[in-house]
Backbone as JSON, one array per atom type, in Angstrom:
{
  "sequence": "MASSSSMRGFALLQQRGRQVWSSFTDLLFPPKCGGCQTVGSLWCAACRAAVKPIGPPWCEKCGEPFITDRLCANCRTHPLQIEKIRSVALFEGVLRQAIHRFKNCRTLYHPRQTLPL",
  "N": [[0.85, -1.19, 0.0], [0.49, 2.26, -0.72], [2.27, 4.96, 0.77], [1.12, 7.82, 2.71], [2.6, 10.09, 2.17], [3.69, 9.56, -0.35], [1.36, 9.5, -1.82], [0.51, 12.16, -1.57], [2.6, 13.35, -2.94], [2.14, 12.32, -5.5], [-0.35, 13.51, -6.05], [0.41, 16.21, -6.09], [2.1, 16.14, -8.31], [0.24, 15.51, -10.33], [-1.32, 17.84, -10.22], [0.55, 19.76, -10.99], [1.05, 18.86, -13.57], [-1.44, 19.39, -14.78], [-1.36, 22.18, -14.66], [0.79, 22.74, -16.37], [-0.24, 21.71, -18.76], [-2.44, 23.43, -19.1], [-1.12, 25.89, -19.47], [0.17, 25.3, -21.86], [-2.02, 24.92, -23.63], [-3.06, 27.51, -23.5], [-1.06, 28.86, -24.85], [-1.27, 27.79, -27.45], [-4.0, 28.25, -28.02], [-4.9, 31.16, -27.37], [-6.66, 32.6, -24.65], [-9.85, 34.03, -25.23], [-12.24, 36.55, -24.65], [-15.51, 35.51, -24.02], [-17.62, 37.18, -24.58], [-16.88, 39.76, -25.87], [-14.74, 39.03, -27.39], [-12.11, 39.87, -26.93], [-8.69, 39.3, -26.59], [-7.09, 37.67, -23.9], [-8.53, 37.02, -21.58], [-11.01, 34.66, -20.36], [-13.53, 35.65, -19.88], [-14.09, 38.86, -19.85], [-13.85, 41.65, -17.52], [-15.57, 43.79, -18.15], [-17.55, 42.61, -19.79], [-18.5, 40.69, -18.03], [-19.64, 42.37, -16.11], [-21.7, 43.37, -17.62], [-23.56, 41.35, -17.9], [-26.73, 40.52, -16.78], [-27.89, 39.2, -13.93], [-30.72, 37.13, -13.08], [-32.88, 37.78, -10.56], [-35.11, 37.22, -7.75], [-38.3, 38.94, -7.75], [-39.73, 36.19, -9.65], [-41.47, 34.32, -12.2], [-42.98, 31.34, -11.12], [-43.17, 29.18, -12.8], [-42.04, 29.59, -15.48], [-39.88, 31.22, -14.98], [-39.71, 33.86, -15.73], [-38.6, 37.14, -15.24], [-39.3, 39.86, -12.89], [-42.06, 39.93, -12.09], [-45.17, 40.26, -10.29], [-46.92, 38.41, -9.33], [-47.44, 34.87, -8.58], [-47.4, 33.42, -10.97], [-46.6, 34.34, -14.31], [-48.37, 36.38, -16.75], [-48.36, 35.11, -19.24], [-47.9, 32.39, -18.59], [-50.21, 31.88, -17.17], [-52.19, 32.13, -19.12], [-51.28, 30.53, -21.26], [-50.27, 27.73, -20.41], [-47.14, 26.12, -19.73], [-45.84, 22.96, -20.88], [-44.17, 21.73, -19.16], [-42.67, 21.16, -15.92], [-41.06, 23.17, -14.53], [-38.83, 25.86, -15.39], [-35.71, 27.57, -15.54], [-33.58, 30.43, -15.84], [-30.33, 31.79, -15.41], [-29.5, 34.3, -16.03], [-30.38, 37.29, -17.87], [-31.23, 36.93, -21.28], [-29.63, 38.64, -23.22], [-27.72, 41.28, -24.82], [-24.18, 40.99, -24.37], [-24.14, 38.36, -23.41], [-26.11, 37.1, -24.93], [-24.94, 37.43, -27.47], [-22.62, 35.87, -27.12], [-23.7, 33.3, -26.69], [-25.07, 32.9, -29.13], [-22.89, 33.02, -30.89], [-21.48, 30.78, -30.05], [-23.36, 28.73, -30.6], [-24.05, 29.04, -33.36], [-21.94, 29.98, -35.04], [-19.83, 28.3, -34.86], [-17.37, 28.84, -33.78], [-13.95, 28.43, -32.93], [-13.31, 27.52, -29.75], [-11.64, 28.22, -26.71], [-10.29, 25.58, -24.74], [-11.08, 25.76, -22.02], [-13.19, 27.49, -22.07], [-15.94, 29.17, -20.78], [-19.22, 30.31, -19.92], [-20.29, 33.07, -17.9], [-21.65, 32.22, -14.84]],
  "CA": [[0.0, 0.0, 0.0], [1.3, 3.48, -0.83], [2.26, 5.82, 1.96], [0.4, 9.08, 2.51], [3.5, 11.08, 1.57], [3.8, 9.3, -1.79], [0.07, 9.9, -2.4], [0.54, 13.62, -1.69], [3.53, 13.65, -4.02], [1.46, 12.02, -6.76], [-1.37, 14.54, -6.23], [1.11, 17.44, -6.5], [2.57, 15.91, -9.68], [-0.93, 15.65, -11.19], [-1.69, 19.26, -10.25], [1.57, 20.45, -11.81], [0.8, 18.45, -14.95], [-2.6, 20.16, -15.26], [-0.92, 23.57, -14.86], [1.62, 22.77, -17.59], [-1.16, 21.52, -19.89], [-3.2, 24.66, -19.23], [-0.22, 26.89, -20.06], [0.4, 24.89, -23.24], [-3.21, 25.23, -24.42], [-3.13, 28.98, -23.6], [-0.11, 29.26, -25.88], [-1.84, 27.41, -28.75], [-5.31, 28.88, -28.16], [-4.98, 32.22, -26.36], [-8.04, 32.81, -24.2], [-10.58, 35.21, -25.72], [-13.47, 36.81, -23.92], [-16.69, 34.94, -24.65], [-18.55, 38.24, -24.97], [-16.36, 40.75, -26.82], [-13.65, 38.39, -28.15], [-10.82, 40.45, -26.62], [-7.72, 38.31, -26.14], [-6.51, 37.89, -22.59], [-9.27, 36.34, -20.5], [-12.15, 33.9, -20.85], [-14.71, 36.5, -19.77], [-13.5, 40.09, -19.32], [-14.6, 42.33, -16.45], [-16.64, 44.61, -18.74], [-18.64, 41.72, -20.22], [-19.04, 40.09, -16.81], [-20.49, 43.38, -15.49], [-22.85, 43.62, -18.49], [-24.53, 40.26, -17.76], [-27.69, 40.86, -15.72], [-28.48, 38.01, -13.31], [-32.14, 37.19, -12.77], [-33.18, 37.55, -9.15], [-36.54, 37.28, -7.46], [-39.33, 37.92, -8.0], [-39.84, 35.61, -10.97], [-42.58, 33.38, -12.38], [-42.63, 30.03, -10.58], [-43.23, 28.18, -13.87], [-41.09, 29.83, -16.57], [-38.73, 31.98, -14.52], [-39.75, 35.23, -16.25], [-38.33, 38.06, -14.13], [-40.01, 41.11, -12.66], [-43.5, 39.81, -11.98], [-45.62, 40.46, -8.92], [-47.75, 37.27, -8.96], [-46.71, 33.59, -8.63], [-47.25, 33.05, -12.38], [-46.71, 35.47, -15.24], [-49.59, 36.37, -17.55], [-48.21, 34.12, -20.3], [-48.08, 31.04, -18.03], [-51.62, 31.73, -16.77], [-53.03, 31.96, -20.31], [-50.74, 29.44, -22.09], [-49.39, 26.97, -19.5], [-46.08, 25.3, -20.31], [-46.02, 21.52, -20.7], [-43.08, 21.28, -18.31], [-42.89, 21.58, -14.54], [-40.41, 24.46, -14.28], [-37.61, 26.17, -16.14], [-35.06, 28.76, -14.97], [-32.36, 30.98, -16.41], [-29.57, 32.5, -14.38], [-29.27, 35.67, -16.47], [-31.2, 37.73, -19.0], [-30.68, 36.56, -22.58], [-29.49, 39.9, -23.95], [-26.38, 41.87, -24.85], [-22.99, 40.15, -24.62], [-24.47, 36.96, -23.15], [-26.82, 36.64, -26.13], [-23.94, 37.33, -28.54], [-21.74, 34.74, -26.84], [-24.44, 32.06, -26.92], [-25.28, 32.76, -30.57], [-21.6, 32.7, -31.5], [-21.18, 29.39, -29.68], [-24.29, 27.82, -31.26], [-24.21, 29.19, -34.8], [-20.74, 30.31, -35.82], [-18.86, 27.22, -34.7], [-16.09, 29.46, -33.47], [-13.07, 27.59, -32.14], [-13.26, 28.05, -28.4], [-10.59, 27.77, -25.8], [-10.76, 24.38, -24.03], [-11.7, 26.08, -20.74], [-14.15, 28.57, -22.29], [-17.23, 29.01, -20.13], [-19.99, 31.53, -19.74], [-20.37, 33.4, -16.48], [-22.87, 31.78, -14.18]],
  "C": [[0.89, 1.25, 0.0], [1.18, 4.31, 0.44], [1.53, 7.13, 1.65], [1.3, 10.14, 1.88], [3.67, 10.83, 0.07], [2.5, 9.66, -2.5], [0.0, 11.42, -2.57], [1.46, 14.04, -2.82], [2.9, 13.42, -5.38], [0.4, 13.08, -7.06], [-0.73, 15.86, -6.68], [1.62, 17.33, -7.93], [1.41, 16.05, -10.66], [-1.33, 17.11, -11.33], [-0.72, 20.03, -11.13], [1.39, 20.11, -13.29], [-0.38, 19.21, -15.56], [-2.21, 21.61, -15.52], [-0.1, 23.7, -16.13], [0.73, 22.64, -18.82], [-1.97, 22.79, -20.15], [-2.35, 25.76, -19.88], [0.03, 26.58, -21.53], [-0.82, 25.23, -24.11], [-3.42, 26.74, -24.54], [-2.2, 29.5, -24.68], [-0.68, 28.97, -27.27], [-3.16, 28.13, -29.04], [-5.45, 29.97, -27.11], [-6.43, 32.46, -25.94], [-8.6, 34.11, -24.73], [-11.85, 35.33, -24.91], [-14.65, 36.24, -24.71], [-17.67, 35.98, -25.13], [-18.02, 39.12, -26.09], [-15.21, 40.24, -27.68], [-12.28, 39.03, -27.94], [-9.9, 39.35, -26.08], [-7.22, 38.67, -24.75], [-7.23, 37.21, -21.45], [-10.46, 35.61, -21.11], [-13.45, 34.69, -20.79], [-14.24, 37.78, -19.1], [-14.41, 40.76, -18.29], [-15.76, 43.15, -17.01], [-17.83, 43.74, -19.16], [-19.29, 41.05, -19.01], [-20.0, 41.07, -16.12], [-21.76, 43.63, -16.31], [-23.92, 42.52, -18.4], [-25.42, 40.55, -16.55], [-28.31, 39.58, -15.15], [-29.96, 38.22, -13.02], [-32.32, 36.84, -11.3], [-34.67, 37.63, -8.91], [-37.04, 38.72, -7.47], [-39.31, 37.43, -9.44], [-41.03, 34.66, -10.99], [-42.14, 32.01, -11.9], [-42.59, 28.94, -11.65], [-42.12, 28.39, -14.91], [-39.87, 30.64, -16.16], [-38.67, 33.41, -15.04], [-39.55, 36.21, -15.1], [-39.34, 39.2, -14.05], [-41.53, 40.99, -12.69], [-43.9, 40.0, -10.52], [-46.48, 39.3, -8.43], [-46.91, 35.99, -9.04], [-46.43, 33.17, -10.07], [-47.38, 34.3, -13.24], [-47.99, 35.33, -16.07], [-49.53, 35.3, -18.64], [-48.43, 32.71, -19.77], [-49.51, 30.81, -17.55], [-52.49, 31.46, -17.99], [-52.58, 30.8, -21.2], [-49.76, 28.61, -21.25], [-48.35, 26.14, -20.27], [-46.36, 23.82, -20.03], [-44.87, 20.91, -19.89], [-43.35, 21.77, -16.89], [-42.35, 22.97, -14.27], [-39.21, 24.61, -15.18], [-37.03, 27.46, -15.55], [-33.85, 29.14, -15.8], [-31.63, 31.72, -15.3], [-29.33, 33.96, -14.74], [-30.18, 36.0, -17.64], [-30.48, 37.42, -20.3], [-30.65, 37.8, -23.46], [-28.03, 40.32, -23.96], [-25.27, 40.86, -25.12], [-23.27, 38.68, -24.35], [-25.18, 36.36, -24.36], [-25.84, 36.45, -27.29], [-23.06, 36.09, -28.34], [-22.45, 33.41, -27.11], [-24.7, 31.85, -28.4], [-23.98, 32.39, -31.28], [-21.26, 31.23, -31.26], [-22.06, 28.42, -30.47], [-24.18, 27.85, -32.78], [-22.93, 29.34, -35.6], [-19.68, 29.23, -35.77], [-17.44, 27.76, -34.54], [-15.26, 28.49, -32.66], [-12.9, 28.23, -30.78], [-12.1, 27.46, -27.64], [-11.12, 26.57, -25.03], [-11.44, 24.67, -22.7], [-12.76, 27.16, -20.85], [-15.48, 28.26, -21.62], [-17.92, 30.36, -20.08], [-20.12, 31.81, -18.25], [-21.69, 32.98, -15.88], [-22.81, 32.09, -12.72]]
}
């Protein structure tokens, strides 16, 4: 059975390997902002600030923001055929551009590219 010190050494070696791999992929595919495409970060501070998170109150069925009742008018008149659905941010501005670019343009993305959640 391996000793705890050799297990820690192996874990440190794995971590260092991931760091080297990350640096290598950054060299081949420099990180670009998912919103504005500026090289240097995966999601720049300006684009991160432009994303508007959805907070309460929201419709309990569709998650539509800024309602005063449990269900929005649309869900009362045309009920969804699902239990519930939620979004974490409004689908507008740089977030909308980033999602459309990802879905439609087949842009080559950085291996660690993610949207801000």
